[in-house]
Backbone bond lengths (Angstrom), bond angles and torsions (degrees), N, CA, C in turn:
res aa  C-N    CA-C-N  psi(-1)  N-CA   C-N-CA  omega(-1)  CA-C   N-CA-C  phi
1 M - - - 1.462 - - 1.522 110.10 -
2 R 1.349 116.42 140.06 1.452 121.11 179.55 1.529 110.37 -104.64
3 L 1.320 115.33 164.47 1.449 120.62 -179.68 1.517 112.67 -88.21
4 K 1.340 118.17 -7.92 1.456 120.92 179.93 1.529 109.58 -62.29
5 L 1.323 116.09 127.88 1.456 121.26 -175.49 1.523 111.32 -91.94
6 G 1.327 114.76 162.42 1.450 120.37 175.36 1.508 112.56 85.27
7 R 1.334 114.26 -166.22 1.461 120.81 -178.50 1.536 109.12 -154.57
8 P 1.318 118.05 158.15 1.469 119.44 176.30 1.524 111.39 -60.07
9 N 1.325 115.37 152.56 1.456 122.61 179.36 1.525 108.83 -97.12
10 L 1.330 117.28 113.73 1.455 120.11 -178.38 1.520 112.54 -62.31
11 A 1.320 117.06 -22.66 1.466 119.65 178.15 1.523 111.90 -62.05
12 D 1.328 116.54 -22.80 1.465 120.04 177.64 1.521 112.22 -69.16
13 Y 1.332 116.63 -13.93 1.467 120.63 -175.06 1.522 112.27 -120.50
14 T 1.334 115.85 24.55 1.462 120.55 -177.88 1.522 111.90 -54.04
15 E 1.312 117.15 -37.53 1.472 120.60 -175.93 1.519 112.55 -64.93
16 F 1.334 117.79 -18.49 1.465 120.20 -177.90 1.527 112.76 -88.98
17 F 1.328 117.82 -9.15 1.459 120.54 178.65 1.535 109.52 -84.08
18 N 1.315 115.29 60.07 1.459 121.60 -174.01 1.519 111.98 -135.19
19 E 1.331 116.05 35.05 1.458 119.27 176.24 1.527 108.76 -59.82
20 P 1.339 118.93 138.90 1.469 120.48 -176.91 1.526 112.12 -57.44
21 P 1.331 117.70 125.64 1.468 119.45 -179.94 1.525 110.80 -73.74
22 A 1.311 115.01 153.55 1.459 119.89 176.45 1.522 109.75 -73.11
23 A 1.318 115.69 143.93 1.459 122.12 173.46 1.522 108.92 -98.44
24 A 1.324 116.25 169.50 1.460 120.12 -179.46 1.522 111.95 -60.56
25 D 1.337 116.38 -28.75 1.462 119.91 -177.63 1.527 113.15 -104.18
26 S 1.336 118.75 14.39 1.472 120.52 177.64 1.526 109.07 -63.81
27 P 1.328 117.85 124.96 1.472 119.23 -177.14 1.520 113.86 -71.39
28 V 1.325 117.18 -25.23 1.455 122.69 179.48 1.523 107.99 -139.46
29 T 1.318 117.22 136.15 1.461 120.62 177.13 1.521 109.97 -126.68
30 V 1.338 114.61 156.20 1.457 122.06 176.09 1.525 107.74 -127.71
31 T 1.329 116.41 131.84 1.466 121.22 177.94 1.513 108.27 -125.89
32 W 1.332 115.33 129.16 1.469 122.03 -179.27 1.516 109.37 -94.89
33 A 1.349 115.34 137.82 1.465 120.99 -179.61 1.525 110.77 -131.46
34 G 1.321 116.74 40.66 1.457 121.67 176.21 1.510 113.13 91.58
35 V 1.335 115.81 151.91 1.470 125.48 -179.47 1.533 108.45 47.83
36 T 1.326 119.28 -116.91 1.469 119.98 177.66 1.525 111.35 -119.68
37 T 1.316 117.03 30.37 1.451 121.23 174.56 1.521 109.37 -84.67
38 L 1.331 115.67 117.29 1.459 122.55 179.97 1.520 108.90 -130.02
39 L 1.313 116.26 135.08 1.458 123.13 173.83 1.523 108.04 -104.36
40 L 1.332 116.66 119.30 1.460 122.51 176.57 1.517 107.80 -110.17
41 D 1.334 116.27 123.72 1.462 120.04 -167.87 1.525 109.51 -141.61
42 D 1.328 116.28 131.56 1.462 119.91 174.02 1.519 112.07 -113.32
43 G 1.330 116.22 12.92 1.453 120.58 179.73 1.513 113.90 91.25
44 A 1.335 116.25 -20.74 1.463 120.48 178.75 1.514 111.84 -115.25
45 T 1.333 116.02 -40.37 1.458 122.37 -177.71 1.519 108.43 -131.73
46 A 1.331 116.97 136.31 1.460 121.07 -176.68 1.523 110.29 -130.53
47 L 1.332 114.87 139.19 1.453 123.36 177.76 1.518 108.55 -120.97
48 M 1.336 116.58 152.31 1.465 120.29 176.04 1.519 109.15 -139.15
49 T 1.317 116.12 130.31 1.455 120.11 168.93 1.529 108.69 -84.01
50 D 1.306 115.87 139.50 1.475 125.01 174.57 1.522 114.67 62.71
51 G 1.313 117.83 -72.43 1.460 120.46 -172.86 1.515 112.09 71.87
52 F 1.338 117.20 44.91 1.470 121.86 -178.59 1.520 109.55 -95.60
53 F 1.328 116.57 111.54 1.455 121.64 -176.05 1.532 113.52 -126.30
54 S 1.329 118.80 -17.46 1.465 120.82 -175.38 1.521 112.13 -66.17
55 R 1.311 117.42 -42.55 1.457 124.33 174.67 1.543 112.36 45.62
56 P 1.335 118.14 62.45 1.466 120.43 177.83 1.525 110.78 -63.13
57 S 1.320 116.21 154.15 1.455 120.94 -178.55 1.524 110.67 -70.26
58 L 1.320 115.85 164.06 1.462 121.06 177.92 1.519 110.47 -60.05
59 L 1.331 117.59 -38.57 1.458 120.94 177.64 1.524 111.11 -62.44
60 E 1.326 116.74 -43.44 1.460 120.19 178.75 1.518 111.25 -63.63
61 V 1.317 116.35 -42.97 1.466 120.25 -179.24 1.526 110.60 -63.29
62 G 1.327 116.19 -38.35 1.451 119.98 -175.68 1.518 114.86 -80.88
63 T 1.337 117.58 -22.87 1.467 119.20 -170.55 1.522 115.11 -125.12
64 R 1.328 118.49 -10.97 1.454 120.34 -172.65 1.528 111.35 -128.75
65 R 1.318 113.94 165.52 1.454 119.90 169.70 1.532 108.40 -82.28
66 L 1.320 115.51 143.34 1.456 121.27 -173.24 1.516 111.10 -100.62
67 T 1.325 114.78 144.82 1.451 121.32 172.36 1.522 107.89 -143.88
68 P 1.317 118.87 142.72 1.467 119.72 -179.63 1.522 112.32 -57.70
69 S 1.328 115.77 141.59 1.460 121.91 177.56 1.525 108.87 -88.39
70 Q 1.314 116.47 107.22 1.467 120.46 -179.53 1.530 110.79 -59.28
71 Q 1.338 116.42 -40.64 1.462 119.55 -177.15 1.522 111.21 -65.97
72 R 1.329 117.50 -44.93 1.467 119.39 -179.69 1.526 111.36 -66.53
73 I 1.323 116.65 -37.10 1.462 119.59 177.13 1.524 110.01 -64.39
74 D 1.321 117.32 -47.89 1.464 120.67 -179.99 1.528 111.14 -61.08
75 N 1.326 116.90 -42.08 1.467 120.16 -179.32 1.529 110.77 -63.50
76 A 1.331 116.50 -41.59 1.463 119.81 -178.52 1.523 111.31 -68.78
77 L 1.314 117.39 -42.75 1.464 119.56 178.62 1.530 110.57 -62.92
78 A 1.328 116.42 -38.65 1.465 119.88 177.42 1.524 110.45 -65.03
79 R 1.329 116.57 -42.20 1.473 120.16 179.92 1.534 110.55 -62.92
80 L 1.326 116.22 -34.94 1.456 120.71 178.73 1.526 112.62 -80.66
81 G 1.317 117.17 -11.24 1.451 120.40 -176.92 1.513 113.14 73.01
82 V 1.334 116.61 29.95 1.460 121.70 -176.02 1.517 109.98 -99.58
83 A 1.325 115.85 119.45 1.458 121.46 170.61 1.520 110.36 -108.87
84 R 1.336 116.00 -29.96 1.455 120.14 -177.67 1.526 109.80 -142.42
85 L 1.325 115.59 140.28 1.456 123.06 174.25 1.526 108.44 -127.01
86 D 1.321 115.37 152.48 1.459 119.52 175.75 1.521 111.57 -93.20
87 A 1.325 117.87 -29.22 1.466 120.07 -179.76 1.512 110.17 -152.38
88 V 1.331 115.10 144.27 1.462 123.32 168.48 1.521 106.34 -117.00
89 L 1.337 116.44 130.10 1.459 122.43 -168.87 1.524 110.37 -128.12
90 P 1.329 119.49 89.28 1.467 120.16 176.68 1.532 110.74 -65.66
91 V 1.322 116.20 134.99 1.471 119.34 -179.94 1.523 111.79 -77.32
92 H 1.325 117.24 -27.88 1.462 125.25 163.51 1.531 105.78 -163.51
93 T 1.319 118.64 -174.32 1.467 117.86 -166.60 1.522 114.83 -115.39
94 H 1.330 119.37 24.16 1.458 120.26 165.96 1.525 109.11 -62.99
95 F 1.334 116.58 158.94 1.462 120.31 -174.35 1.518 111.91 -60.06
96 D 1.344 118.22 -34.71 1.451 120.85 -176.08 1.527 112.77 -77.46
97 H 1.301 116.38 7.90 1.465 121.98 174.39 1.535 110.82 -125.72
98 A 1.328 116.70 -51.07 1.462 119.73 -167.35 1.518 114.62 -109.29
99 M 1.325 118.54 -0.82 1.469 120.55 -176.07 1.531 112.13 -55.80
100 D 1.328 117.57 -38.12 1.461 121.64 -176.47 1.522 113.33 -102.26
101 S 1.320 117.58 -2.91 1.466 119.67 -167.32 1.526 112.79 -60.56
102 A 1.318 117.43 -42.34 1.464 119.70 -178.83 1.527 111.33 -69.97
103 V 1.335 116.88 -35.40 1.468 120.09 177.76 1.526 109.93 -65.60
104 V 1.335 116.09 -42.96 1.464 119.76 177.40 1.524 110.13 -61.46
105 A 1.341 116.83 -43.16 1.464 119.87 178.23 1.529 111.22 -61.57
106 E 1.327 116.24 -42.05 1.459 119.89 -179.32 1.520 111.18 -63.83
107 K 1.331 117.09 -41.80 1.459 121.22 -177.28 1.520 112.92 -70.88
108 T 1.321 117.56 -26.13 1.464 121.37 -172.05 1.519 113.61 -110.63
109 G 1.330 117.29 -0.20 1.451 120.16 -178.90 1.512 114.49 76.01
110 A 1.320 116.76 15.39 1.462 120.91 -173.89 1.522 111.95 -80.62
111 T 1.329 114.50 160.81 1.448 123.07 166.41 1.524 108.17 -87.91
112 L 1.321 116.69 138.18 1.465 122.24 176.21 1.527 107.42 -98.54
113 M 1.334 116.53 122.23 1.456 119.90 -178.00 1.519 110.63 -126.01
114 G 1.315 116.45 136.74 1.455 123.00 176.84 1.511 108.86 179.71
115 G 1.315 116.26 -143.71 1.453 121.22 174.60 1.515 111.28 -93.58
116 T 1.313 116.69 -168.82 1.462 120.16 -179.90 1.520 111.56 -64.47
117 S 1.330 117.22 -30.44 1.466 119.60 179.21 1.522 111.17 -65.95
118 A 1.327 117.47 -44.22 1.466 120.96 177.88 1.520 110.71 -63.15
119 V 1.316 116.49 -41.07 1.467 120.21 179.55 1.528 110.38 -62.65
120 N 1.330 117.85 -36.06 1.466 119.51 178.43 1.522 112.04 -69.27
121 I 1.320 117.86 -28.45 1.467 119.27 171.38 1.522 109.49 -67.24
122 G 1.330 116.72 -41.30 1.459 120.27 177.11 1.510 112.61 -62.20
123 R 1.325 117.00 -41.47 1.466 120.19 179.06 1.523 111.09 -64.52
124 G 1.324 116.44 -37.86 1.454 119.78 178.69 1.513 112.73 -63.56
125 A 1.343 116.56 -27.73 1.459 121.11 178.18 1.518 112.57 -89.80
126 G 1.329 116.97 -0.96 1.455 120.24 177.02 1.506 115.08 85.52
127 L 1.350 118.63 15.66 1.459 119.25 176.73 1.527 109.73 -66.33
128 P 1.316 118.06 139.04 1.463 119.85 178.74 1.528 111.06 -68.94
129 E 1.321 115.41 155.02 1.460 120.46 -175.40 1.526 112.43 -61.95
130 D 1.335 118.09 -28.59 1.463 119.09 -179.14 1.519 112.57 -76.29
131 R 1.342 117.39 -1.11 1.470 120.72 173.38 1.522 111.09 -115.98
132 L 1.322 116.05 23.11 1.461 122.71 176.61 1.521 108.59 -125.73
133 I 1.323 116.39 128.20 1.462 120.86 179.40 1.518 109.04 -126.23
134 V 1.336 115.83 122.38 1.463 120.89 167.87 1.517 106.51 -88.60
135 A 1.324 116.24 111.88 1.457 120.95 -174.70 1.526 111.30 -71.87
136 T 1.317 115.19 146.91 1.458 121.65 168.11 1.522 107.17 -93.68
137 P 1.329 118.85 119.40 1.459 120.15 -176.32 1.533 112.11 -53.54
138 G 1.320 115.15 132.35 1.454 121.09 176.06 1.504 115.73 84.25
139 V 1.336 118.44 -3.29 1.462 121.90 -178.14 1.527 109.46 -103.49
140 P 1.350 118.67 120.11 1.465 120.26 -179.87 1.526 111.96 -66.03
141 I 1.335 115.51 140.07 1.461 122.77 176.28 1.525 107.72 -117.82
142 P 1.350 118.04 124.91 1.467 119.16 -179.88 1.528 111.60 -79.99
143 F 1.334 114.85 145.79 1.464 121.65 171.30 1.520 107.50 -131.48
144 G 1.336 115.56 123.90 1.442 119.73 -171.61 1.518 109.43 61.87
145 S 1.316 115.94 -154.94 1.466 120.26 177.18 1.516 112.37 -102.74
146 T 1.353 116.29 5.41 1.465 117.92 -170.17 1.524 115.23 -123.37
147 W 1.336 119.07 -16.80 1.461 120.38 -174.39 1.522 110.88 -119.53
148 A 1.321 115.31 145.96 1.459 122.37 166.93 1.517 107.60 -129.41
149 V 1.319 116.62 132.32 1.467 122.38 -177.82 1.524 108.58 -118.80
150 T 1.322 115.56 128.96 1.461 122.10 177.78 1.514 109.13 -121.10
151 L 1.325 117.01 123.37 1.456 121.34 176.23 1.524 108.86 -97.14
152 V 1.325 114.93 124.45 1.466 122.31 -179.98 1.523 107.92 -111.37
153 V 1.312 116.66 136.78 1.463 120.84 -177.22 1.527 109.98 -59.23
154 G 1.338 115.44 128.50 1.454 121.64 177.23 1.519 110.71 -123.47
155 D 1.320 115.76 -156.36 1.454 121.10 179.19 1.517 108.36 -151.42
156 H 1.327 115.69 159.43 1.460 120.59 177.32 1.514 109.60 -89.64
157 C 1.327 115.31 142.63 1.460 119.50 176.04 1.531 109.54 -62.70
158 P 1.321 118.01 133.64 1.469 118.60 178.03 1.527 111.16 -71.87
159 P 1.350 117.68 145.60 1.460 126.65 -3.02 1.519 111.65 -86.86
160 D 1.335 115.79 148.35 1.454 122.55 173.00 1.526 107.27 -92.99
161 R 1.334 116.46 107.76 1.468 119.86 -172.89 1.528 112.67 -76.21
162 F 1.315 118.09 -20.61 1.467 121.20 176.86 1.526 108.94 -131.39
163 P 1.331 116.87 72.17 1.466 119.88 -176.94 1.525 111.98 -75.40
164 G 1.313 114.77 170.11 1.455 120.50 176.84 1.514 112.26 101.53
165 S 1.306 115.85 177.99 1.457 121.63 -177.63 1.526 110.40 -106.61
166 I 1.317 115.54 164.65 1.462 123.15 175.65 1.522 106.56 -100.65
167 S 1.318 116.25 112.40 1.461 120.93 -170.48 1.529 113.81 -103.24
168 A 1.328 117.47 -1.18 1.465 121.38 179.69 1.526 108.17 -145.44
169 P 1.327 118.34 156.84 1.466 120.25 179.60 1.530 112.44 -53.83
170 V 1.323 115.83 137.49 1.461 122.83 177.26 1.525 107.65 -95.43
171 I 1.326 116.01 117.97 1.462 120.98 -177.81 1.535 107.81 -117.67
172 P 1.337 118.35 101.93 1.464 120.36 179.82 1.529 111.28 -63.28
173 P 1.360 116.64 155.28 1.469 126.71 4.78 1.530 112.46 -79.36
174 V 1.335 115.34 141.00 1.454 121.84 -179.40 1.528 108.32 -141.63
175 K 1.307 116.58 160.55 1.456 120.67 174.38 1.529 110.22 -70.33
176 A 1.320 115.48 157.39 1.467 119.86 -179.63 1.517 111.78 -56.76
177 A 1.338 116.72 -32.69 1.461 120.74 -178.04 1.517 112.66 -65.28
178 A 1.336 118.21 -16.85 1.462 120.19 177.09 1.517 111.45 -67.34
179 Y 1.329 115.72 -24.38 1.458 120.52 178.59 1.529 108.76 -89.25
180 R 1.322 114.52 73.67 1.459 119.34 177.22 1.524 109.74 -67.78
181 C 1.329 115.51 161.81 1.459 120.45 -172.10 1.518 112.66 -60.21
182 G 1.338 116.63 -40.26 1.455 119.14 -176.19 1.514 111.46 64.00
183 E 1.318 115.97 -150.58 1.466 121.14 179.47 1.534 109.45 -78.86
184 S 1.317 116.83 131.75 1.470 121.92 173.24 1.525 108.39 -97.87
185 W 1.326 115.01 135.99 1.459 118.97 -175.57 1.524 111.93 -123.10
186 S 1.314 115.00 146.24 1.459 122.39 157.41 1.524 104.93 -97.14
187 T 1.323 116.56 121.03 1.458 121.97 -171.31 1.523 109.85 -103.06
188 L 1.330 115.81 117.09 1.460 121.96 177.75 1.525 108.40 -102.66
189 V 1.320 116.37 126.63 1.460 121.04 177.36 1.524 108.39 -120.07
190 H 1.315 115.14 134.15 1.460 122.08 178.66 1.526 108.90 -123.44
191 H 1.331 115.11 128.26 1.455 120.59 175.10 1.516 107.24 -95.27
192 L 1.312 116.13 107.60 1.456 121.72 -167.61 1.530 113.59 -65.26
193 P 1.343 120.61 -41.45 1.468 118.60 -177.94 1.525 113.82 -64.94
194 T 1.332 117.41 -33.50 1.466 120.33 -175.92 1.524 113.06 -103.27
195 G 1.332 117.46 -14.41 1.455 120.52 -175.38 1.513 113.90 76.72
196 R 1.330 117.61 6.60 1.462 120.27 -179.22 1.529 110.22 -74.97
197 S 1.322 115.62 145.10 1.465 120.04 -176.47 1.518 110.06 -140.94
198 A 1.333 114.53 152.84 1.459 120.68 178.03 1.521 108.93 -145.94
199 L 1.315 114.81 147.49 1.463 122.91 172.15 1.517 107.63 -111.97
200 I 1.335 115.94 130.51 1.466 121.77 177.58 1.520 107.61 -117.51
201 V 1.326 115.67 115.26 1.470 121.44 179.29 1.519 106.21 -111.31
202 G 1.319 115.86 104.95 1.450 120.03 -171.75 1.506 114.62 -75.93
203 S 1.319 117.06 -33.65 1.452 121.59 178.74 1.513 108.65 -117.64
204 A 1.315 116.00 145.61 1.459 120.15 -176.29 1.523 111.03 -78.51
205 G 1.333 114.43 57.57 1.447 121.41 177.39 1.512 109.64 -132.51
206 F 1.319 116.59 166.12 1.460 119.82 -177.34 1.522 110.02 -156.52
207 V 1.313 115.24 155.75 1.456 122.95 169.95 1.521 106.12 -107.98
208 P 1.327 118.61 118.19 1.471 119.58 -176.47 1.520 112.15 -52.72
209 G 1.314 115.35 127.84 1.451 121.73 176.20 1.509 115.99 81.05
210 A 1.330 118.84 -5.20 1.466 120.82 -173.63 1.526 112.27 -63.48
211 L 1.318 117.86 -33.10 1.461 121.09 -176.81 1.527 112.88 -94.10
212 R 1.304 116.95 3.53 1.462 119.59 179.63 1.527 110.05 -61.23
213 G 1.312 116.41 132.63 1.461 121.34 -178.80 1.513 113.84 92.03
214 H 1.340 117.53 -7.30 1.458 121.75 176.69 1.526 109.99 -100.48
215 H 1.330 116.29 151.18 1.459 121.91 178.19 1.521 109.47 -125.78
216 A 1.327 115.73 145.65 1.465 121.62 171.48 1.519 108.34 -148.47
217 D 1.336 115.68 135.37 1.463 120.30 179.12 1.521 111.50 -67.70
218 V 1.333 115.37 -41.91 1.463 120.82 -176.81 1.523 108.85 -129.94
219 V 1.320 115.42 154.76 1.466 121.60 178.21 1.524 109.09 -126.83
220 Y 1.323 115.86 128.58 1.459 121.91 166.67 1.525 105.71 -97.73
221 L 1.328 114.92 107.34 1.462 122.38 -165.99 1.523 111.19 -105.20
222 G 1.331 116.79 113.51 1.455 120.98 176.47 1.513 111.32 -69.62
223 V 1.340 116.61 134.73 1.463 120.77 -177.54 1.526 112.31 -125.36
224 G 1.333 118.39 12.47 1.463 120.24 178.16 1.518 112.04 -60.35
225 Q 1.314 117.98 125.66 1.467 127.15 -178.95 1.527 113.11 73.56
226 L 1.336 117.89 -1.70 1.464 119.97 -176.54 1.525 111.49 -63.08
227 G 1.341 116.73 -34.52 1.453 120.35 -177.44 1.512 114.86 -69.52
228 L 1.340 117.59 -6.84 1.465 121.47 176.98 1.525 112.36 -94.25
229 Q 1.335 116.53 -4.50 1.458 120.47 -175.53 1.527 111.40 -89.90
230 P 1.345 117.88 159.46 1.465 120.51 173.10 1.532 110.22 -61.50
231 E 1.313 117.07 151.76 1.463 120.24 -177.30 1.530 111.84 -57.37
232 R 1.321 117.79 -34.99 1.460 120.81 179.97 1.528 110.33 -59.73
233 Y 1.330 116.86 -36.61 1.467 120.67 178.87 1.528 110.12 -63.57
234 L 1.325 117.50 -43.12 1.460 120.34 -179.87 1.525 110.99 -62.09
235 V 1.319 117.16 -40.81 1.457 120.74 178.84 1.530 110.07 -64.92
236 D 1.316 116.72 -44.74 1.465 120.35 179.33 1.527 110.96 -63.28
237 Y 1.323 116.55 -39.97 1.466 120.66 179.58 1.528 110.60 -62.06
238 W 1.308 116.89 -47.29 1.464 121.60 177.54 1.532 110.64 -59.52
239 T 1.322 115.82 -42.89 1.466 120.27 -178.52 1.521 111.33 -65.66
240 E 1.339 117.03 -43.25 1.460 121.35 -175.60 1.534 112.95 -75.71
241 T 1.309 117.17 -10.49 1.463 120.50 179.80 1.529 109.92 -117.17
242 V 1.310 117.47 -76.45 1.468 122.25 -173.47 1.529 111.79 -60.41
243 R 1.327 116.91 -52.37 1.464 119.64 -176.85 1.521 111.74 -69.10
244 T 1.315 117.38 -37.97 1.463 120.36 -176.50 1.524 112.03 -64.21
245 V 1.334 117.53 -39.90 1.468 119.29 -177.58 1.519 112.66 -90.90
246 G 1.334 117.90 -0.88 1.463 121.22 176.98 1.508 114.10 69.36
247 A 1.332 117.62 36.00 1.467 121.18 -176.76 1.526 111.31 -67.29
248 R 1.322 115.33 148.77 1.468 120.65 176.55 1.524 112.18 -113.36
249 R 1.336 117.78 4.99 1.465 121.74 174.50 1.521 107.98 -157.36
250 V 1.352 117.07 143.56 1.459 121.74 -179.44 1.528 108.84 -133.01
251 T 1.327 115.55 131.53 1.468 122.10 173.32 1.517 108.36 -119.39
252 L 1.317 116.39 129.77 1.464 122.04 -176.21 1.526 110.80 -89.39
253 I 1.319 115.91 132.09 1.459 122.78 179.23 1.527 109.46 -129.14
254 H 1.320 116.49 173.70 1.477 123.26 -179.66 1.534 111.76 60.15
255 W 1.326 115.78 46.61 1.466 121.54 174.08 1.534 110.72 -117.97
256 D 1.330 116.35 -11.80 1.460 119.70 -174.50 1.525 111.45 -84.36
257 D 1.303 115.79 152.40 1.468 123.21 179.34 1.522 108.48 -72.80
258 F 1.347 115.95 102.07 1.463 120.68 -173.01 1.525 112.81 -81.67
259 F 1.336 118.04 4.99 1.459 120.70 172.37 1.530 111.57 -88.85
260 R 1.316 117.27 3.17 1.465 123.86 178.37 1.520 109.56 -109.07
261 P 1.331 118.19 139.33 1.468 119.48 178.68 1.524 111.25 -67.60
262 L 1.317 115.14 158.71 1.459 119.79 -176.02 1.523 113.21 -72.71
263 D 1.330 118.67 -12.25 1.462 119.48 176.24 1.523 112.34 -89.23
264 A 1.338 117.56 2.06 1.468 122.32 172.82 1.528 108.49 -100.43
265 P 1.329 117.84 154.42 1.465 119.28 178.74 1.524 111.26 -57.29
266 L 1.320 116.01 137.03 1.459 119.69 178.93 1.518 110.80 -67.90
267 R 1.317 115.00 148.61 1.453 120.52 173.68 1.523 107.63 -145.95
268 A 1.323 115.65 159.83 1.456 120.62 -179.70 1.523 110.94 -73.19
269 L 1.329 115.68 157.05 1.461 119.97 171.85 1.524 110.03 -59.19
270 P 1.327 118.11 146.79 1.468 120.52 -178.59 1.529 111.47 -69.34
271 Y 1.331 114.71 158.80 1.462 120.13 179.03 1.525 112.11 -59.20
272 A 1.318 116.98 -24.98 1.462 119.42 179.99 1.522 111.99 -62.20
273 G 1.343 116.71 -26.25 1.455 119.60 -176.86 1.509 115.43 -118.65
274 D 1.335 117.03 -8.20 1.467 121.06 -179.24 1.528 107.44 -169.01
275 D 1.319 116.26 173.23 1.467 120.11 175.45 1.522 108.28 -146.31
276 L 1.340 115.44 89.21 1.453 120.95 -178.51 1.522 111.77 -61.79
277 D 1.325 117.36 -28.70 1.468 119.79 179.38 1.528 111.10 -62.96
278 V 1.321 116.69 -41.92 1.461 120.21 177.08 1.522 110.23 -65.14
279 T 1.325 116.03 -45.52 1.458 120.33 179.10 1.521 111.22 -55.89
280 M 1.324 116.83 -46.35 1.461 120.19 -177.28 1.524 111.60 -69.52
281 R 1.307 117.39 -35.54 1.468 119.05 178.79 1.521 110.78 -60.32
282 V 1.327 116.61 -42.09 1.464 119.95 -177.32 1.525 111.19 -80.12
283 L 1.317 117.59 -46.47 1.467 119.26 -174.45 1.514 113.13 -70.38
284 T 1.321 118.37 -32.53 1.467 118.58 176.07 1.527 110.54 -64.71
285 R 1.311 116.86 -35.89 1.466 119.98 176.46 1.525 111.10 -65.46
286 L 1.323 116.71 -45.00 1.459 120.48 -179.44 1.529 110.90 -66.02
287 A 1.328 116.78 -40.86 1.460 119.86 178.79 1.519 111.11 -63.49
288 L 1.331 116.84 -38.30 1.463 120.42 177.94 1.524 110.75 -65.82
289 E 1.329 116.27 -41.65 1.468 119.99 178.69 1.525 111.42 -59.87
290 D 1.327 116.29 -37.68 1.462 121.47 -175.80 1.520 113.20 -94.87
291 A 1.341 117.59 0.28 1.469 122.56 -178.02 1.527 111.20 55.02
292 V 1.332 115.34 44.07 1.461 122.24 179.54 1.530 108.47 -111.78
293 P 1.333 119.19 119.16 1.463 120.06 176.90 1.527 111.15 -60.13
294 L 1.334 115.49 139.76 1.460 122.84 -177.42 1.519 108.50 -119.81
295 H 1.334 117.05 134.02 1.455 121.44 -174.50 1.522 111.49 -137.26
296 F 1.336 114.63 160.69 1.452 123.36 158.60 1.532 107.02 -106.82
297 P 1.330 118.10 145.24 1.467 119.20 174.21 1.520 110.77 -82.27
298 S 1.315 115.45 159.64 1.462 121.64 174.66 1.516 108.87 -107.82
299 L 1.315 115.63 133.70 1.457 121.90 -174.96 1.527 111.12 -57.02
300 W 1.339 115.92 132.29 1.460 126.10 174.73 1.529 114.27 71.77
301 Q 1.296 120.07 -3.71 1.465 121.45 -173.21 1.531 110.87 -92.45
302 R 1.314 115.86 126.61 1.463 122.03 178.24 1.519 109.80 -69.62
303 S 1.314 116.20 129.33 1.457 119.73 -179.66 1.525 109.87 -122.62
304 D 1.314 114.79 163.61 1.457 122.59 174.23 1.520 106.82 -130.44
305 P 1.346 117.15 83.23 1.465 119.47 -174.44 1.515 113.47 -69.03
306 W 1.318 117.69 -9.02 1.466 120.81 177.91 1.519 112.34 -88.59
307 S 1.336 117.70 -9.23 1.471 119.84 -175.84 1.516 110.46 -76.16
């Protein structure tokens, strides 16, 4: 934690909130619901990363045991128009990603897929074993007849405040530290009928060379804690993700203050824990060099980043 007070002003980045909106005939849409929760939907089969909606306050995280908020989860799923999902895909298993994932899977009939840590969260929520998948890194897994999901080994942006794996079922209420990072993934999704592809990097970390040989049209790039890193790290991160997969559009995620509920106005993480201004100074330069449009998503709004 740093002593710098305050937080970046999102109004300074109004021009970047221009992700292409979905049209009535868009074959695939993406809807952002805070942090790295994304709903990918083609009208027949739907996938969701994370599904984190409880968003407990900083005081609650620091002083209390956490349990998913059924009301906030139900409200968010209703706002998204989600009654059924085919898969829930935690990008790693810190509380701000995976705390609600098993509950969302249970409510929507979805399969929960990730590493052993994610599966142990599912077991703690009572999900049956036939709706839990421990992914093999680099091996595509089909969902429905239209999607293939490939989890590629990634890394968490330093520092990882709750490192390690989850080796036993997590049964809430539990302290935030129970949600250890587990396996970090770069999540590649391919829509088979259209050939559209996306890379979702939930944490601003990378394994050098891990994405080599993979392609994605668009990247949803996590930037949480990225602004605290040396500039060389930001350049390497961009290179190992956006440049490596040959993306032609980038949308930044995991910049919002996840200690605030989704019915309150969004704001950036405070300078004590991140610096979005630094991130934007470097990434806007890199995006300009590569002629790649750079965006922020708008909460609840269906987009078509391939248009």
